[in-house]
N, CA, C and O atoms as a Maestro MAE file, in Angstrom:
{
 s_m_m2io_version
 :::
 2.0.0
}

f_m_ct {
 s_m_title
 :::
 protein
 m_atom[296] {
  # First column is atom index #
  i_m_mmod_type
  r_m_x_coord
  r_m_y_coord
  r_m_z_coord
  i_m_residue_number
  s_m_chain_name
  s_m_pdb_residue_name
  s_m_pdb_atom_name
  i_m_atomic_number
  :::
  1 25 0.845 -1.166 0.000 1 A "MET " " N  " 7
  2 3 0.000 0.000 0.000 1 A "MET " " CA " 6
  3 2 0.899 1.240 0.000 1 A "MET " " C  " 6
  4 15 1.931 1.277 0.670 1 A "MET " " O  " 8
  5 25 0.499 2.210 -0.735 2 A "VAL " " N  " 7
  6 3 1.234 3.466 -0.778 2 A "VAL " " CA " 6
  7 2 0.256 4.623 -0.623 2 A "VAL " " C  " 6
  8 15 -0.942 4.481 -0.864 2 A "VAL " " O  " 8
  9 25 0.783 5.754 -0.222 3 A "ASP " " N  " 7
  10 3 -0.026 6.950 -0.100 3 A "ASP " " CA " 6
  11 2 -0.533 7.342 -1.479 3 A "ASP " " C  " 6
  12 15 0.174 7.186 -2.474 3 A "ASP " " O  " 8
  13 25 -1.744 7.845 -1.536 4 A "ARG " " N  " 7
  14 3 -2.296 8.270 -2.829 4 A "ARG " " CA " 6
  15 2 -1.483 9.417 -3.444 4 A "ARG " " C  " 6
  16 15 -1.444 9.574 -4.664 4 A "ARG " " O  " 8
  17 25 -0.847 10.202 -2.598 5 A "ASP " " N  " 7
  18 3 0.000 11.289 -3.073 5 A "ASP " " CA " 6
  19 2 1.380 10.727 -3.389 5 A "ASP " " C  " 6
  20 15 2.196 10.521 -2.491 5 A "ASP " " O  " 8
  21 25 1.627 10.486 -4.648 6 A "ARG " " N  " 7
  22 3 2.863 9.853 -5.084 6 A "ARG " " CA " 6
  23 2 4.104 10.589 -4.587 6 A "ARG " " C  " 6
  24 15 5.129 9.963 -4.314 6 A "ARG " " O  " 8
  25 25 4.019 11.898 -4.471 7 A "ALA " " N  " 7
  26 3 5.178 12.689 -4.045 7 A "ALA " " CA " 6
  27 2 5.611 12.349 -2.621 7 A "ALA " " C  " 6
  28 15 6.754 12.611 -2.247 7 A "ALA " " O  " 8
  29 25 4.717 11.772 -1.828 8 A "VAL " " N  " 7
  30 3 5.048 11.405 -0.454 8 A "VAL " " CA " 6
  31 2 6.031 10.237 -0.431 8 A "VAL " " C  " 6
  32 15 6.896 10.178 0.444 8 A "VAL " " O  " 8
  33 25 5.912 9.314 -1.373 9 A "TRP " " N  " 7
  34 3 6.749 8.109 -1.316 9 A "TRP " " CA " 6
  35 2 7.735 7.961 -2.459 9 A "TRP " " C  " 6
  36 15 8.643 7.134 -2.372 9 A "TRP " " O  " 8
  37 25 7.588 8.739 -3.536 10 A "LEU " " N  " 7
  38 3 8.513 8.609 -4.664 10 A "LEU " " CA " 6
  39 2 8.876 9.985 -5.201 10 A "LEU " " C  " 6
  40 15 8.011 10.812 -5.488 10 A "LEU " " O  " 8
  41 25 10.167 10.203 -5.327 11 A "GLU " " N  " 7
  42 3 10.649 11.464 -5.890 11 A "GLU " " CA " 6
  43 2 11.542 11.142 -7.079 11 A "GLU " " C  " 6
  44 15 12.544 10.440 -6.946 11 A "GLU " " O  " 8
  45 25 11.163 11.665 -8.246 12 A "ASN " " N  " 7
  46 3 11.962 11.470 -9.451 12 A "ASN " " CA " 6
  47 2 12.788 12.721 -9.698 12 A "ASN " " C  " 6
  48 15 12.259 13.831 -9.743 12 A "ASN " " O  " 8
  49 25 14.082 12.527 -9.858 13 A "GLY " " N  " 7
  50 3 14.949 13.661 -10.139 13 A "GLY " " CA " 6
  51 2 15.888 13.328 -11.282 13 A "GLY " " C  " 6
  52 15 15.969 12.180 -11.719 13 A "GLY " " O  " 8
  53 25 16.590 14.327 -11.758 14 A "GLY " " N  " 7
  54 3 17.522 14.118 -12.849 14 A "GLY " " CA " 6
  55 2 18.691 13.229 -12.465 14 A "GLY " " C  " 6
  56 15 19.219 12.491 -13.297 14 A "GLY " " O  " 8
  57 25 19.096 13.300 -11.198 15 A "ASP " " N  " 7
  58 3 20.259 12.542 -10.747 15 A "ASP " " CA " 6
  59 2 19.910 11.273 -9.977 15 A "ASP " " C  " 6
  60 15 20.737 10.369 -9.853 15 A "ASP " " O  " 8
  61 25 18.669 11.205 -9.456 16 A "ALA " " N  " 7
  62 3 18.315 10.059 -8.610 16 A "ALA " " CA " 6
  63 2 16.811 9.908 -8.501 16 A "ALA " " C  " 6
  64 15 16.059 10.869 -8.661 16 A "ALA " " O  " 8
  65 25 16.387 8.689 -8.228 17 A "ASP " " N  " 7
  66 3 15.010 8.400 -7.872 17 A "ASP " " CA " 6
  67 2 15.029 7.976 -6.408 17 A "ASP " " C  " 6
  68 15 15.820 7.116 -6.021 17 A "ASP " " O  " 8
  69 25 14.171 8.569 -5.601 18 A "ILE " " N  " 7
  70 3 14.164 8.290 -4.168 18 A "ILE " " CA " 6
  71 2 12.852 7.622 -3.780 18 A "ILE " " C  " 6
  72 15 11.776 8.186 -3.979 18 A "ILE " " O  " 8
  73 25 12.949 6.408 -3.222 19 A "LEU " " N  " 7
  74 3 11.792 5.695 -2.686 19 A "LEU " " CA " 6
  75 2 11.824 5.838 -1.174 19 A "LEU " " C  " 6
  76 15 12.828 5.523 -0.535 19 A "LEU " " O  " 8
  77 25 10.736 6.309 -0.608 20 A "ARG " " N  " 7
  78 3 10.646 6.415 0.848 20 A "ARG " " CA " 6
  79 2 9.820 5.252 1.376 20 A "ARG " " C  " 6
  80 15 8.924 4.758 0.691 20 A "ARG " " O  " 8
  81 25 10.121 4.817 2.587 21 A "TYR " " N  " 7
  82 3 9.343 3.793 3.284 21 A "TYR " " CA " 6
  83 2 9.553 2.390 2.731 21 A "TYR " " C  " 6
  84 15 8.911 1.456 3.211 21 A "TYR " " O  " 8
  85 25 10.404 2.205 1.766 22 A "GLY " " N  " 7
  86 3 10.679 0.877 1.223 22 A "GLY " " CA " 6
  87 2 9.718 0.501 0.103 22 A "GLY " " C  " 6
  88 15 8.637 1.073 -0.038 22 A "GLY " " O  " 8
  89 25 10.140 -0.465 -0.677 23 A "ALA " " N  " 7
  90 3 9.325 -0.976 -1.783 23 A "ALA " " CA " 6
  91 2 9.570 -2.480 -1.874 23 A "ALA " " C  " 6
  92 15 10.650 -2.969 -1.544 23 A "ALA " " O  " 8
  93 25 8.557 -3.194 -2.323 24 A "TYR " " N  " 7
  94 3 8.622 -4.648 -2.448 24 A "TYR " " CA " 6
  95 2 8.142 -5.042 -3.834 24 A "TYR " " C  " 6
  96 15 7.412 -4.291 -4.481 24 A "TYR " " O  " 8
  97 25 8.553 -6.224 -4.291 25 A "TYR " " N  " 7
  98 3 8.190 -6.656 -5.640 25 A "TYR " " CA " 6
  99 2 7.742 -8.110 -5.632 25 A "TYR " " C  " 6
  100 15 8.082 -8.888 -4.741 25 A "TYR " " O  " 8
  101 25 6.973 -8.446 -6.648 26 A "VAL " " N  " 7
  102 3 6.574 -9.831 -6.884 26 A "VAL " " CA " 6
  103 2 6.349 -9.988 -8.382 26 A "VAL " " C  " 6
  104 15 5.830 -9.083 -9.035 26 A "VAL " " O  " 8
  105 25 6.734 -11.122 -8.918 27 A "SER " " N  " 7
  106 3 6.512 -11.404 -10.334 27 A "SER " " CA " 6
  107 2 5.205 -12.173 -10.492 27 A "SER " " C  " 6
  108 15 4.950 -13.140 -9.774 27 A "SER " " O  " 8
  109 25 4.399 -11.740 -11.421 28 A "LEU " " N  " 7
  110 3 3.162 -12.452 -11.739 28 A "LEU " " CA " 6
  111 2 3.311 -13.279 -13.012 28 A "LEU " " C  " 6
  112 15 2.335 -13.838 -13.513 28 A "LEU " " O  " 8
  113 25 4.528 -13.355 -13.531 29 A "ALA " " N  " 7
  114 3 4.783 -14.158 -14.730 29 A "ALA " " CA " 6
  115 2 4.424 -15.612 -14.451 29 A "ALA " " C  " 6
  116 15 4.831 -16.174 -13.434 29 A "ALA " " O  " 8
  117 25 3.683 -16.202 -15.328 30 A "GLY " " N  " 7
  118 3 3.307 -17.603 -15.193 30 A "GLY " " CA " 6
  119 2 2.090 -17.840 -14.320 30 A "GLY " " C  " 6
  120 15 1.629 -18.977 -14.210 30 A "GLY " " O  " 8
  121 25 1.556 -16.799 -13.696 31 A "GLU " " N  " 7
  122 3 0.360 -16.951 -12.879 31 A "GLU " " CA " 6
  123 2 -0.870 -17.070 -13.779 31 A "GLU " " C  " 6
  124 15 -0.890 -16.552 -14.896 31 A "GLU " " O  " 8
  125 25 -1.874 -17.747 -13.282 32 A "THR " " N  " 7
  126 3 -3.115 -17.917 -14.027 32 A "THR " " CA " 6
  127 2 -3.865 -16.591 -14.069 32 A "THR " " C  " 6
  128 15 -4.068 -15.967 -13.027 32 A "THR " " O  " 8
  129 25 -4.279 -16.150 -15.255 33 A "PRO " " N  " 7
  130 3 -5.055 -14.913 -15.337 33 A "PRO " " CA " 6
  131 2 -6.354 -15.053 -14.537 33 A "PRO " " C  " 6
  132 15 -6.915 -16.143 -14.427 33 A "PRO " " O  " 8
  133 25 -6.813 -13.950 -13.990 34 A "THR " " N  " 7
  134 3 -8.042 -13.964 -13.207 34 A "THR " " CA " 6
  135 2 -9.207 -13.427 -14.029 34 A "THR " " C  " 6
  136 15 -9.028 -12.587 -14.911 34 A "THR " " O  " 8
  137 25 -10.391 -13.920 -13.729 35 A "SER " " N  " 7
  138 3 -11.587 -13.388 -14.392 35 A "SER " " CA " 6
  139 2 -12.167 -12.228 -13.580 35 A "SER " " C  " 6
  140 15 -13.074 -11.536 -14.041 35 A "SER " " O  " 8
  141 25 -11.638 -12.020 -12.367 36 A "ASN " " N  " 7
  142 3 -12.090 -10.938 -11.514 36 A "ASN " " CA " 6
  143 2 -11.492 -9.635 -12.028 36 A "ASN " " C  " 6
  144 15 -10.279 -9.437 -11.942 36 A "ASN " " O  " 8
  145 25 -12.307 -8.760 -12.550 37 A "LYS " " N  " 7
  146 3 -11.817 -7.512 -13.146 37 A "LYS " " CA " 6
  147 2 -11.801 -6.351 -12.159 37 A "LYS " " C  " 6
  148 15 -11.302 -5.274 -12.487 37 A "LYS " " O  " 8
  149 25 -12.342 -6.551 -10.941 38 A "ASN " " N  " 7
  150 3 -12.428 -5.458 -9.983 38 A "ASN " " CA " 6
  151 2 -11.297 -5.452 -8.967 38 A "ASN " " C  " 6
  152 15 -10.661 -4.422 -8.748 38 A "ASN " " O  " 8
  153 25 -11.046 -6.592 -8.350 39 A "LYS " " N  " 7
  154 3 -10.024 -6.671 -7.307 39 A "LYS " " CA " 6
  155 2 -9.309 -8.003 -7.378 39 A "LYS " " C  " 6
  156 15 -9.870 -9.006 -7.819 39 A "LYS " " O  " 8
  157 25 -8.066 -7.998 -6.937 40 A "GLN " " N  " 7
  158 3 -7.300 -9.236 -6.871 40 A "GLN " " CA " 6
  159 2 -6.290 -9.100 -5.739 40 A "GLN " " C  " 6
  160 15 -5.590 -8.091 -5.642 40 A "GLN " " O  " 8
  161 25 -6.216 -10.106 -4.893 41 A "VAL " " N  " 7
  162 3 -5.235 -10.108 -3.813 41 A "VAL " " CA " 6
  163 2 -3.913 -10.624 -4.366 41 A "VAL " " C  " 6
  164 15 -3.859 -11.672 -5.009 41 A "VAL " " O  " 8
  165 25 -2.857 -9.876 -4.109 42 A "VAL " " N  " 7
  166 3 -1.512 -10.274 -4.517 42 A "VAL " " CA " 6
  167 2 -0.657 -10.265 -3.258 42 A "VAL " " C  " 6
  168 15 -0.503 -9.227 -2.616 42 A "VAL " " O  " 8
  169 25 -0.110 -11.398 -2.911 43 A "ARG " " N  " 7
  170 3 0.730 -11.487 -1.719 43 A "ARG " " CA " 6
  171 2 2.188 -11.235 -2.119 43 A "ARG " " C  " 6
  172 15 2.734 -11.893 -3.005 43 A "ARG " " O  " 8
  173 25 2.784 -10.281 -1.449 44 A "VAL " " N  " 7
  174 3 4.164 -9.899 -1.729 44 A "VAL " " CA " 6
  175 2 5.008 -10.253 -0.508 44 A "VAL " " C  " 6
  176 15 4.822 -9.674 0.562 44 A "VAL " " O  " 8
  177 25 5.935 -11.200 -0.660 45 A "PRO " " N  " 7
  178 3 6.771 -11.590 0.485 45 A "PRO " " CA " 6
  179 2 7.638 -10.432 0.982 45 A "PRO " " C  " 6
  180 15 8.188 -9.669 0.189 45 A "PRO " " O  " 8
  181 25 7.749 -10.315 2.306 46 A "ARG " " N  " 7
  182 3 8.604 -9.274 2.886 46 A "ARG " " CA " 6
  183 2 10.058 -9.453 2.458 46 A "ARG " " C  " 6
  184 15 10.822 -8.489 2.419 46 A "ARG " " O  " 8
  185 25 10.432 -10.680 2.141 47 A "ALA " " N  " 7
  186 3 11.805 -10.936 1.696 47 A "ALA " " CA " 6
  187 2 12.096 -10.269 0.348 47 A "ALA " " C  " 6
  188 15 13.259 -10.106 -0.020 47 A "ALA " " O  " 8
  189 25 11.058 -9.886 -0.384 48 A "ASN " " N  " 7
  190 3 11.228 -9.275 -1.707 48 A "ASN " " CA " 6
  191 2 11.328 -7.759 -1.613 48 A "ASN " " C  " 6
  192 15 10.668 -7.039 -2.363 48 A "ASN " " O  " 8
  193 25 12.142 -7.283 -0.702 49 A "ARG " " N  " 7
  194 3 12.348 -5.841 -0.576 49 A "ARG " " CA " 6
  195 2 13.208 -5.365 -1.739 49 A "ARG " " C  " 6
  196 15 14.215 -5.987 -2.076 49 A "ARG " " O  " 8
  197 25 12.805 -4.275 -2.336 50 A "LEU " " N  " 7
  198 3 13.558 -3.712 -3.462 50 A "LEU " " CA " 6
  199 2 14.707 -2.875 -2.917 50 A "LEU " " C  " 6
  200 15 14.503 -1.859 -2.251 50 A "LEU " " O  " 8
  201 25 15.907 -3.324 -3.215 51 A "THR " " N  " 7
  202 3 17.131 -2.644 -2.808 51 A "THR " " CA " 6
  203 2 17.975 -2.447 -4.062 51 A "THR " " C  " 6
  204 15 17.659 -3.024 -5.103 51 A "THR " " O  " 8
  205 25 19.026 -1.660 -3.994 52 A "PRO " " N  " 7
  206 3 19.894 -1.554 -5.172 52 A "PRO " " CA " 6
  207 2 20.390 -2.926 -5.638 52 A "PRO " " C  " 6
  208 15 20.449 -3.189 -6.839 52 A "PRO " " O  " 8
  209 25 20.743 -3.793 -4.697 53 A "SER " " N  " 7
  210 3 21.237 -5.127 -5.055 53 A "SER " " CA " 6
  211 2 20.142 -5.985 -5.675 53 A "SER " " C  " 6
  212 15 20.385 -6.652 -6.681 53 A "SER " " O  " 8
  213 25 18.941 -5.983 -5.098 54 A "SER " " N  " 7
  214 3 17.867 -6.813 -5.650 54 A "SER " " CA " 6
  215 2 17.416 -6.281 -7.009 54 A "SER " " C  " 6
  216 15 17.047 -7.065 -7.884 54 A "SER " " O  " 8
  217 25 17.441 -4.967 -7.199 55 A "LEU " " N  " 7
  218 3 17.090 -4.391 -8.498 55 A "LEU " " CA " 6
  219 2 18.098 -4.823 -9.553 55 A "LEU " " C  " 6
  220 15 17.721 -5.161 -10.675 55 A "LEU " " O  " 8
  221 25 19.375 -4.813 -9.199 56 A "ARG " " N  " 7
  222 3 20.411 -5.266 -10.130 56 A "ARG " " CA " 6
  223 2 20.176 -6.734 -10.502 56 A "ARG " " C  " 6
  224 15 20.261 -7.103 -11.673 56 A "ARG " " O  " 8
  225 25 19.883 -7.563 -9.502 57 A "THR " " N  " 7
  226 3 19.637 -8.981 -9.753 57 A "THR " " CA " 6
  227 2 18.425 -9.174 -10.661 57 A "THR " " C  " 6
  228 15 18.472 -9.985 -11.586 57 A "THR " " O  " 8
  229 25 17.342 -8.441 -10.410 58 A "LEU " " N  " 7
  230 3 16.153 -8.532 -11.262 58 A "LEU " " CA " 6
  231 2 16.490 -8.174 -12.710 58 A "LEU " " C  " 6
  232 15 16.058 -8.856 -13.640 58 A "LEU " " O  " 8
  233 25 17.257 -7.107 -12.892 59 A "CYS " " N  " 7
  234 3 17.626 -6.683 -14.245 59 A "CYS " " CA " 6
  235 2 18.536 -7.708 -14.923 59 A "CYS " " C  " 6
  236 15 18.367 -8.004 -16.106 59 A "CYS " " O  " 8
  237 25 19.495 -8.246 -14.178 60 A "GLU " " N  " 7
  238 3 20.399 -9.249 -14.750 60 A "GLU " " CA " 6
  239 2 19.634 -10.521 -15.112 60 A "GLU " " C  " 6
  240 15 19.865 -11.102 -16.172 60 A "GLU " " O  " 8
  241 25 18.728 -10.953 -14.242 61 A "ASP " " N  " 7
  242 3 17.927 -12.150 -14.528 61 A "ASP " " CA " 6
  243 2 17.078 -11.947 -15.776 61 A "ASP " " C  " 6
  244 15 16.974 -12.843 -16.614 61 A "ASP " " O  " 8
  245 25 16.471 -10.767 -15.898 62 A "ASP " " N  " 7
  246 3 15.647 -10.488 -17.074 62 A "ASP " " CA " 6
  247 2 16.498 -10.436 -18.339 62 A "ASP " " C  " 6
  248 15 16.075 -10.915 -19.392 62 A "ASP " " O  " 8
  249 25 17.681 -9.865 -18.243 63 A "ALA " " N  " 7
  250 3 18.566 -9.802 -19.411 63 A "ALA " " CA " 6
  251 2 18.937 -11.209 -19.875 63 A "ALA " " C  " 6
  252 15 18.937 -11.487 -21.074 63 A "ALA " " O  " 8
  253 25 19.257 -12.105 -18.923 64 A "ARG " " N  " 7
  254 3 19.580 -13.485 -19.292 64 A "ARG " " CA " 6
  255 2 18.383 -14.175 -19.945 64 A "ARG " " C  " 6
  256 15 18.544 -14.914 -20.916 64 A "ARG " " O  " 8
  257 25 17.191 -13.935 -19.416 65 A "LEU " " N  " 7
  258 3 15.980 -14.513 -19.990 65 A "LEU " " CA " 6
  259 2 15.785 -14.035 -21.421 65 A "LEU " " C  " 6
  260 15 15.455 -14.825 -22.305 65 A "LEU " " O  " 8
  261 25 15.988 -12.744 -21.646 66 A "GLN " " N  " 7
  262 3 15.829 -12.194 -23.000 66 A "GLN " " CA " 6
  263 2 16.869 -12.778 -23.958 66 A "GLN " " C  " 6
  264 15 16.555 -13.070 -25.112 66 A "GLN " " O  " 8
  265 25 18.091 -12.947 -23.488 67 A "LEU " " N  " 7
  266 3 19.120 -13.538 -24.346 67 A "LEU " " CA " 6
  267 2 18.739 -14.964 -24.743 67 A "LEU " " C  " 6
  268 15 18.866 -15.349 -25.905 67 A "LEU " " O  " 8
  269 25 18.268 -15.744 -23.762 68 A "ARG " " N  " 7
  270 3 17.843 -17.126 -24.068 68 A "ARG " " CA " 6
  271 2 16.662 -17.134 -25.039 68 A "ARG " " C  " 6
  272 15 16.599 -17.955 -25.954 68 A "ARG " " O  " 8
  273 25 15.740 -16.218 -24.824 69 A "ARG " " N  " 7
  274 3 14.538 -16.141 -25.675 69 A "ARG " " CA " 6
  275 2 14.927 -15.932 -27.129 69 A "ARG " " C  " 6
  276 15 14.296 -16.482 -28.032 69 A "ARG " " O  " 8
  277 25 15.968 -15.136 -27.357 70 A "TYR " " N  " 7
  278 3 16.381 -14.833 -28.714 70 A "TYR " " CA " 6
  279 2 17.558 -15.664 -29.193 70 A "TYR " " C  " 6
  280 15 18.145 -15.380 -30.237 70 A "TYR " " O  " 8
  281 25 17.902 -16.698 -28.423 71 A "GLY " " N  " 7
  282 3 18.934 -17.626 -28.844 71 A "GLY " " CA " 6
  283 2 20.339 -17.065 -28.833 71 A "GLY " " C  " 6
  284 15 21.188 -17.507 -29.607 71 A "GLY " " O  " 8
  285 25 20.596 -16.104 -27.976 72 A "VAL " " N  " 7
  286 3 21.915 -15.487 -27.877 72 A "VAL " " CA " 6
  287 2 22.615 -16.067 -26.649 72 A "VAL " " C  " 6
  288 15 22.042 -16.087 -25.559 72 A "VAL " " O  " 8
  289 25 23.843 -16.535 -26.821 73 A "ASN " " N  " 7
  290 3 24.603 -17.033 -25.683 73 A "ASN " " CA " 6
  291 2 25.273 -15.864 -24.978 73 A "ASN " " C  " 6
  292 15 25.924 -15.030 -25.607 73 A "ASN " " O  " 8
  293 25 25.101 -15.818 -23.654 74 A "GLY " " N  " 7
  294 3 25.718 -14.716 -22.952 74 A "GLY " " CA " 6
  295 2 25.779 -14.917 -21.474 74 A "GLY " " C  " 6
  296 15 26.281 -14.054 -20.754 74 A "GLY " " O  " 8
  :::
 }
 m_bond[295] {
  # First column is bond index #
  i_m_from
  i_m_to
  i_m_order
  :::
  1 1 2 1
  2 2 3 1
  3 3 4 2
  4 3 5 1
  5 5 6 1
  6 6 7 1
  7 7 8 2
  8 7 9 1
  9 9 10 1
  10 10 11 1
  11 11 12 2
  12 11 13 1
  13 13 14 1
  14 14 15 1
  15 15 16 2
  16 15 17 1
  17 17 18 1
  18 18 19 1
  19 19 20 2
  20 19 21 1
  21 21 22 1
  22 22 23 1
  23 23 24 2
  24 23 25 1
  25 25 26 1
  26 26 27 1
  27 27 28 2
  28 27 29 1
  29 29 30 1
  30 30 31 1
  31 31 32 2
  32 31 33 1
  33 33 34 1
  34 34 35 1
  35 35 36 2
  36 35 37 1
  37 37 38 1
  38 38 39 1
  39 39 40 2
  40 39 41 1
  41 41 42 1
  42 42 43 1
  43 43 44 2
  44 43 45 1
  45 45 46 1
  46 46 47 1
  47 47 48 2
  48 47 49 1
  49 49 50 1
  50 50 51 1
  51 51 52 2
  52 51 53 1
  53 53 54 1
  54 54 55 1
  55 55 56 2
  56 55 57 1
  57 57 58 1
  58 58 59 1
  59 59 60 2
  60 59 61 1
  61 61 62 1
  62 62 63 1
  63 63 64 2
  64 63 65 1
  65 65 66 1
  66 66 67 1
  67 67 68 2
  68 67 69 1
  69 69 70 1
  70 70 71 1
  71 71 72 2
  72 71 73 1
  73 73 74 1
  74 74 75 1
  75 75 76 2
  76 75 77 1
  77 77 78 1
  78 78 79 1
  79 79 80 2
  80 79 81 1
  81 81 82 1
  82 82 83 1
  83 83 84 2
  84 83 85 1
  85 85 86 1
  86 86 87 1
  87 87 88 2
  88 87 89 1
  89 89 90 1
  90 90 91 1
  91 91 92 2
  92 91 93 1
  93 93 94 1
  94 94 95 1
  95 95 96 2
  96 95 97 1
  97 97 98 1
  98 98 99 1
  99 99 100 2
  100 99 101 1
  101 101 102 1
  102 102 103 1
  103 103 104 2
  104 103 105 1
  105 105 106 1
  106 106 107 1
  107 107 108 2
  108 107 109 1
  109 109 110 1
  110 110 111 1
  111 111 112 2
  112 111 113 1
  113 113 114 1
  114 114 115 1
  115 115 116 2
  116 115 117 1
  117 117 118 1
  118 118 119 1
  119 119 120 2
  120 119 121 1
  121 121 122 1
  122 122 123 1
  123 123 124 2
  124 123 125 1
  125 125 126 1
  126 126 127 1
  127 127 128 2
  128 127 129 1
  129 129 130 1
  130 130 131 1
  131 131 132 2
  132 131 133 1
  133 133 134 1
  134 134 135 1
  135 135 136 2
  136 135 137 1
  137 137 138 1
  138 138 139 1
  139 139 140 2
  140 139 141 1
  141 141 142 1
  142 142 143 1
  143 143 144 2
  144 143 145 1
  145 145 146 1
  146 146 147 1
  147 147 148 2
  148 147 149 1
  149 149 150 1
  150 150 151 1
  151 151 152 2
  152 151 153 1
  153 153 154 1
  154 154 155 1
  155 155 156 2
  156 155 157 1
  157 157 158 1
  158 158 159 1
  159 159 160 2
  160 159 161 1
  161 161 162 1
  162 162 163 1
  163 163 164 2
  164 163 165 1
  165 165 166 1
  166 166 167 1
  167 167 168 2
  168 167 169 1
  169 169 170 1
  170 170 171 1
  171 171 172 2
  172 171 173 1
  173 173 174 1
  174 174 175 1
  175 175 176 2
  176 175 177 1
  177 177 178 1
  178 178 179 1
  179 179 180 2
  180 179 181 1
  181 181 182 1
  182 182 183 1
  183 183 184 2
  184 183 185 1
  185 185 186 1
  186 186 187 1
  187 187 188 2
  188 187 189 1
  189 189 190 1
  190 190 191 1
  191 191 192 2
  192 191 193 1
  193 193 194 1
  194 194 195 1
  195 195 196 2
  196 195 197 1
  197 197 198 1
  198 198 199 1
  199 199 200 2
  200 199 201 1
  201 201 202 1
  202 202 203 1
  203 203 204 2
  204 203 205 1
  205 205 206 1
  206 206 207 1
  207 207 208 2
  208 207 209 1
  209 209 210 1
  210 210 211 1
  211 211 212 2
  212 211 213 1
  213 213 214 1
  214 214 215 1
  215 215 216 2
  216 215 217 1
  217 217 218 1
  218 218 219 1
  219 219 220 2
  220 219 221 1
  221 221 222 1
  222 222 223 1
  223 223 224 2
  224 223 225 1
  225 225 226 1
  226 226 227 1
  227 227 228 2
  228 227 229 1
  229 229 230 1
  230 230 231 1
  231 231 232 2
  232 231 233 1
  233 233 234 1
  234 234 235 1
  235 235 236 2
  236 235 237 1
  237 237 238 1
  238 238 239 1
  239 239 240 2
  240 239 241 1
  241 241 242 1
  242 242 243 1
  243 243 244 2
  244 243 245 1
  245 245 246 1
  246 246 247 1
  247 247 248 2
  248 247 249 1
  249 249 250 1
  250 250 251 1
  251 251 252 2
  252 251 253 1
  253 253 254 1
  254 254 255 1
  255 255 256 2
  256 255 257 1
  257 257 258 1
  258 258 259 1
  259 259 260 2
  260 259 261 1
  261 261 262 1
  262 262 263 1
  263 263 264 2
  264 263 265 1
  265 265 266 1
  266 266 267 1
  267 267 268 2
  268 267 269 1
  269 269 270 1
  270 270 271 1
  271 271 272 2
  272 271 273 1
  273 273 274 1
  274 274 275 1
  275 275 276 2
  276 275 277 1
  277 277 278 1
  278 278 279 1
  279 279 280 2
  280 279 281 1
  281 281 282 1
  282 282 283 1
  283 283 284 2
  284 283 285 1
  285 285 286 1
  286 286 287 1
  287 287 288 2
  288 287 289 1
  289 289 290 1
  290 290 291 1
  291 291 292 2
  292 291 293 1
  293 293 294 1
  294 294 295 1
  295 295 296 2
  :::
 }
}
């Protein structure tokens, strides 16, 4: 949950992006699509805190996936 006022928790600048209060992530890739168009509960593990290190890992993992998808060894 985040404040409705985006400026309270996220600041975008030319030199940096600042997240206040922490951020967490979860991948929905491979999950079964829902027929519920109004609401859906998504459980996000506390272990999935977004940090500079975890963001780097997410980007590296995605890059490897894209390379495999296109048949590039890397």
